C-alpha positions in Angstrom: -11.5 -38.3 -43.0 -11.1 -35.8 -45.8 -10.7 -32.1 -45.5 -14.4 -31.2 -46.1 -15.7 -33.7 -43.6 -13.2 -32.6 -41.0 -14.3 -29.0 -41.4 -18.0 -30.0 -41.3 -17.5 -32.0 -38.2 -15.6 -29.4 -36.2 -17.3 -28.2 -33.0 -16.5 -25.4 -30.6 -14.9 -26.7 -27.4 -14.3 -24.7 -24.2 -11.4 -25.9 -22.2 -8.5 -24.8 -20.0 -5.1 -25.3 -21.3 -1.7 -24.4 -19.8 -0.1 -21.2 -21.2 3.3 -22.9 -21.3 2.0 -25.8 -23.4 0.2 -23.4 -25.7 3.3 -21.3 -26.2 5.4 -24.4 -26.9 2.9 -25.6 -29.5 3.2 -22.2 -31.2 7.0 -22.6 -31.3 6.6 -26.1 -32.7 4.4 -25.0 -35.6 6.5 -21.9 -36.4 9.7 -24.1 -36.3 8.0 -26.2 -39.0 7.6 -22.9 -41.0 3.9 -22.2 -40.3 2.5 -19.0 -38.9 -0.3 -19.5 -36.3 -3.0 -16.9 -36.7 -5.5 -17.9 -34.1 -5.9 -19.9 -30.9 -8.5 -22.0 -32.7 -6.1 -22.8 -35.5 -3.4 -23.7 -33.0 -5.5 -26.1 -31.0 -7.1 -27.6 -34.1 -3.8 -28.3 -35.8 -2.3 -29.7 -32.6 -5.2 -32.0 -31.8 -5.3 -33.2 -35.4 -1.5 -34.0 -35.4 -1.8 -35.7 -32.0 -4.7 -37.9 -33.2 -2.8 -38.8 -36.5 0.3 -39.8 -34.5 -1.7 -41.9 -32.0 -3.5 -43.6 -34.9 -0.2 -44.2 -36.9 1.3 -45.8 -33.8 -1.8 -47.9 -33.2 -2.4 -46.4 -29.8 -6.2 -45.9 -30.3 -7.8 -49.3 -29.6 -10.9 -48.8 -31.8 -11.0 -45.7 -33.9 -14.2 -43.7 -34.7 -14.4 -43.6 -38.5 -17.6 -41.6 -39.0 -19.2 -38.4 -37.8 -22.2 -40.4 -36.6 -20.0 -42.7 -34.6 -18.0 -39.8 -33.1 -21.3 -38.0 -32.2 -22.7 -41.1 -30.5 -19.4 -41.6 -28.5 -19.4 -38.0 -27.2 -23.1 -38.1 -26.4 -22.9 -41.4 -24.5 -20.0 -40.2 -22.5 -21.7 -36.9 -21.7 -18.7 -34.9 -22.9 -20.7 -32.3 -24.8 -21.1 -29.1 -22.9 -24.8 -28.2 -22.9 -24.4 -24.7 -24.2 -22.0 -25.8 -27.0 -24.3 -28.6 -28.1 -27.1 -26.1 -28.4 -25.0 -23.8 -30.6 -23.6 -26.7 -32.7 -26.7 -28.9 -33.0 -27.6 -27.8 -36.5 -24.1 -28.0 -37.7 -23.7 -31.6 -36.3 -26.9 -32.7 -38.0 -25.9 -31.1 -41.3 -22.4 -32.8 -41.1 -24.1 -36.2 -40.5 -26.4 -35.6 -43.4 -23.5 -34.6 -45.7 -21.7 -37.8 -44.6 -24.8 -39.9 -45.5 -25.1 -38.2 -48.9 -21.4 -38.9 -49.7 -21.9 -42.5 -48.7 -24.6 -42.7 -51.4 -22.4 -41.1 -53.9 -24.1 -37.7 -53.8 -21.9 -34.6 -53.6 -23.3 -32.1 -51.0 -21.8 -29.1 -52.8 -24.1 -29.8 -55.8 -27.1 -31.2 -53.8 -27.3 -28.4 -51.3 -25.0 -25.5 -52.4 -26.4 -22.9 -50.0 -26.0 -25.2 -47.0 -22.6 -26.3 -48.2 -21.4 -22.7 -48.5 -22.6 -22.0 -44.9 -20.6 -25.1 -43.7 -17.5 -23.9 -45.5 -17.1 -20.2 -44.8 -14.1 -18.3 -46.2 -12.8 -17.6 -42.7 -12.6 -21.2 -41.6 -9.5 -22.6 -39.9 -6.9 -23.6 -42.5 -6.3 -27.3 -42.8 -3.3 -28.6 -40.8 -0.2 -28.6 -42.9 1.8 -31.8 -43.2 4.7 -32.3 -40.7 7.7 -34.4 -41.8 7.6 -37.8 -40.1 11.1 -39.2 -39.6 11.8 -42.0 -37.1 15.0 -41.9 -35.1 16.3 -44.8 -37.3 15.6 -42.8 -40.5 17.4 -39.8 -39.1 20.4 -42.0 -38.2 20.4 -43.7 -41.6 20.3 -40.3 -43.4 23.2 -39.1 -41.2 25.2 -42.2 -42.1 24.5 -41.8 -45.8 25.7 -38.1 -45.6 28.9 -39.1 -43.9 29.5 -41.8 -46.6 28.9 -39.3 -49.4 31.3 -36.8 -47.9 34.0 -39.4 -47.5 33.4 -40.5 -51.1 33.6 -36.9 -52.4 36.9 -36.4 -50.5 38.3 -39.7 -52.0 37.3 -38.6 -55.5 38.8 -35.2 -55.1 35.5 -33.4 -55.4 35.7 -32.1 -51.9 38.7 -30.9 -50.0 39.5 -32.5 -46.6 39.1 -30.1 -43.7 42.5 -28.7 -42.8 43.9 -28.8 -39.3 42.4 -26.0 -37.2 39.7 -25.3 -39.9 36.4 -24.5 -38.4 33.6 -26.7 -39.6 29.9 -26.9 -38.8 29.3 -29.8 -36.5 26.2 -31.7 -35.5 24.6 -30.3 -32.4 26.2 -26.9 -32.8 24.1 -24.1 -31.5 22.9 -21.3 -33.7 25.1 -18.8 -31.7 28.2 -21.0 -32.3 27.4 -21.2 -36.0 27.1 -17.5 -36.4 30.2 -16.8 -34.3 32.2 -19.1 -36.5 30.8 -17.5 -39.6 31.8 -14.1 -38.4 35.3 -15.3 -37.5 35.7 -16.9 -40.9 34.5 -13.7 -42.7 37.0 -11.6 -40.6 39.9 -14.0 -41.6 38.9 -13.8 -45.3 38.8 -10.0 -45.1 42.4 -10.0 -43.6 43.6 -12.2 -46.4 42.2 -9.8 -49.0 43.6 -6.8 -47.2 47.1 -8.3 -47.5 46.9 -8.8 -51.3 
């Protein structure tokens, strides 16, 4: 589903979610380099990513492909909250109409510009950013390539071999260890320069 249809088919949902899970989701997105502005954005991005991963791993037996199909599924299962459905009814109808127009090759932005603008307000939730997708095998292969390249550079004389007792950044090193080693290295360099 493209960005426009995803925005058009979004509905408000009232739910209870654990604070710890919410806080961990915030940390996940910020670790990826994205600032989370609202709870709505956080939940939307996280559900979107979860659904994409489930789909990619073929864990959804039969996927809903259209807004009409999704609406039918939620209605049949009685999952819409009555008050939410009342508020979102017009938006859902418009989203299904836009989907039908696009299927006929008609662009809703040109066919119904006023309605289109109402469906795409400026303050809408930003689309979920892409998250790198590396399997454990890909990570291990990249690590092996890096080790081979370092060994090759040492053999060719383009990189000096670490001297005995020299501090090096190691895999799995904590941030605190890294900064402590950097400070020690700077102190040693300063002593060398003082002696000259």
